Phi, psi and omega in degrees: 000159178251136180229153177229125180264129178297138181296329185265011182293141173102193186313135170274177183303311184295316181292317180302315179299315182295313182299319180298315180296318181297313182294322178292325178293327182295341183282346184270359174082001179278167180268139180221152169234151168252134181280092190086166179303135182302321171215163179277067177213110186298325181297315180294318180299319180293318179299318179293323179299323178294336178268006177093010179251104187250145177278148174229151181272334179217158183293338180294341180275351186288140172287146188297325183265012181263152175262151184252132171265121172274118188288174187298335181295337181081165180223169178278171183297334181295330180289319177298319180297320180292320179297321179292321179296322180276356180072029181268129175280137183226157176240118186272112180254017180306132178304134179306326179291323178289320179301324178298320179295319177305314182294321178298312182296315181301314182298313184283330177293319179292341176275001178088013181274151174285142180249129173244128178247123175269114183169186179273117186296340180266359181281136182302328178295317180293321178299319179294317179299317181299328180300328180280357174249025180067024183055031185239016182283154172272123183250124183237127182238355182221164175298320183299319179293326178291320180294322184285347182290124182290156177295144183209135180273354185295136176305130187229141175248125183246125176231174178221160173297139185297332185256018184288150180296124185297321182294317178293323179302315181298320180293319179295317180299323180305317181280326180295327179296336178277324185269330181263101187283339183224075188234150170246133186248131176241116178279096186254015173293129183299131181299327179293322178295314180299317180294321179299317182291319179297319180293321179298317179296314180299320181291318181297327180291342183256343188264159174276333179211154179230141173243122177251114182263133178161166181294145181294333181271002182276118178299321181299315180293319181297321179294320177299318180298314181298318180296313182292321181297324180294332181260335183221099184305328182274066182245136181242134174254115188229140171281335177209149179300337181294338178294339181285342183071238179286144177272008182299332182293345182254000184301135177075006182251154171270120189247130174260142180235128172224171183208149180290168184293342180256017180265117182291157181300331182296325179293318179293317181295322179299318180294318181294316180299320181292320180291338177265013179062032174248102183276106175237144183289157177301320182297317180297313180295324181295318179296322178297323182290343181267011177305133186251160176240160178235150176302133181097350178292149171247116186230162176257146178210173180246130179291124180249341178203138178242117179247163180300327185257349184196166176234131180263131185235130175278118183255008182062031171236183189287351176221153181278160177262157181237128173252108176299152181304326181291343182256010181279319186208159174286339182271109183292348183276343182277151178259163183302319183286351175277342184260315183223165175218158179306136181098344179292138172266124182229156176259135185225161178256130180278112181277310177215141180267350180200092179277192184300334180259009178079021183263157170269113182266129184241165177215126171274327183294317180295320179294318177300321181295319179296313181295322179295317179298319177298321178295322180295314179299317180295319179297323178294318182292323186263355180072027181289143176277129178248165176226151180193169181264137177286121185264328184196164173257129180238175180299115176092359181172209181228165175245124174249138183261127174242100179050045178093348179266129179278128178243119179275128177242113179301152182304322182291345181246014183276349179196167176272004176220163181290133178247123178292324184228111180292342181297341180292347179270342184299130180090351181269149175276125183232157175254145182207160172250147178272124184251348179201140177223131171250097186295327181293316180266358181054046179252131184235134178241134181233170179225118173282324182301321182299321180290316182297320180293320179295318178295319180296317180297320180294315180294322181296316179297319179294323181295312186290345177295330185235003183297135178200152178301133180100342179298138179258146181218152167260104184248164180249131179295118184265321179204161182232134176238179179295332186258359179164191181235134176269130185242130178279118181264004183111069182094345180226138179259144174232157182254127169261109182294153182306327181289344181263357184276334182204150175285342178268164177281125179238153181275327184210147180305330180294348175291340186244319185230163177229157177300131181101345179293146174261125182241144171267111185235171176219155181281121176270322184202148178231128174265105185299327183285312184268353182062027178270141185238127174261132184246148173253146181232326182293140179259139183302322183291344178268357180299118183300332179291328177289323177292320181297324180302330184276346187237336186254141178218155175299142182082356174294142173261124184234152175269122186233163179241130180289124183244331181213150177244135176232162180301328185265358180164191181234139175265135182235139178278120179273316176205170184305119178088357182236116176247150174235158182259126171259103182298151183305331181283347183252010182276321184219166178268024176216167181281132178234154182279325181206157182302326183296346179292333184241336187235164174216154181301133179092349182290138177264127180221163174261138180218158180254137177283117183254344179203141174227126174241091185296324183297316182261007176056057180232135177228128177258136182240156178215123171276325183301327182296340180262359182257148176291144180283135179288161178297140182295138179238134181291119181275151175302155184301322183292327180289321178300319180296322182293320180295322180293328181282338182237076180289154177275123179270128182298330182298334182295336180289344185258025178302136184270167177297323180296321179294324180294321180296317180297319180291000000 
């Protein structure tokens, strides 16, 4: 046969806590009584009786030197008063969820409000709750009772039994909202109970048969049976799998198994073992269920429930472990469901085996910290490169985080170059080697520089294997100076001189590039001795003189802009990167003393190209060629002599852009 066990089957939080405390108390040899059966399970009650913990129905039956366990169902204030009057020492095992209901009822009852309890009036939990209402609460357990309740304007406080059926509860509330005109409602059904019932219903709808394990007197178990029976007619309610006798009735069927909140794990395990044809005695299974853990143990478990504030883990002992959300991860921003999910097998660190509430407290974070520290020690020994994010700047250096471990990096080892401001590293992911560890103080020192230098040396060696003039690279601008830009070619830096950054004249390299820019460069020259590399960046096809060859011709008339004045003439921009010289004799159709007499910087004029020397990059321009010649005037004899003595040289028209820059 095939069987499926409900994840929520067995002890709830409150019962698990109580049973653990009772069994541990039995080990000290003192006498104890439980006020009523500790849980509705005869096997557990019998086992405890053999250990000297016997149930009593009233306090008058208690031995004088015995201590009293108040069971998880809780009791009213009159019981506490009686125990104090009789001088009986007691240990209160009331479920925290039930205790919360007591406080709610007590507070509102003392305010004069009417109390309504939704639940079974004969259930010990309801009797205990009623005690905090002066035993004067209205107890409703059915729809009919809710319908029959007359309308009342009196302020009312409504609570419910923690194990009450959620569907019936909703129907009762529907009618109470009509009759109770001035009411405050507290939904006190235990979330674990509700989840158990929902899971049981879902499982029953899919199975051919259902087995509900639990005590016959357990209200919780009976409700599970009713829910399963409604969805799966072939449902059995058993205190032990042995009550079923032969398993032949289940042959060939898919069987679902669930259990009430007061059903110990041993009963569930016994059923599973029998269905798997493994006959083990109750005593053997019970002893297995009492396996203990110790603080500091590292154990494996299975995640059975993920809540926003905690994770419940099955540790294969009689109670489950709890991982608080704060102990799930070092990262406070992550949620529990981002780290684990039901069914995951995880390794955990046992923080406490019995806290104030009787829980096994676990930590994933502490175990991760232990494992991480071991990894750190190993990385130091083996020289492994680690990575982490820089979290802050401290006196003398920075702090980088490696999985929760703080690694101090001195300022001198924070980079392979001097950093004016270490804050530029904050928030960045960096790689480092561990150079020192103090295990006693858990102090770790790392070096980013060591990693960067090793990487640089490796890249440099690889670069020089194939470096040659003409090789092209995509490099990143690393730094900028007045005379050029240094480009990282991959472990090796090369210089792009300012003259190589643009075909145009620029004042500073930053006019063209910025640190971090990616440039396509090529090697112009390599100094083998100094390992210095000169890089080229300008592309031949962008050379303005090559562009000019395609567009400019002698005798073309062009619109130009006056850009510089010299004693012998004016330079005019013909197109971007191309200037031509207008000799002083070609500026006007009359004699002038200086270019400024006719022109000014920035002025747009038309000029004729009178000469082009492509080889020497010289262009001669003439404004005069476009002007009409004035009528000849006879010059004085002395002026004629002067003109003959100072002839105009054609070569002056061909001054180059380079000559102009030098001048």
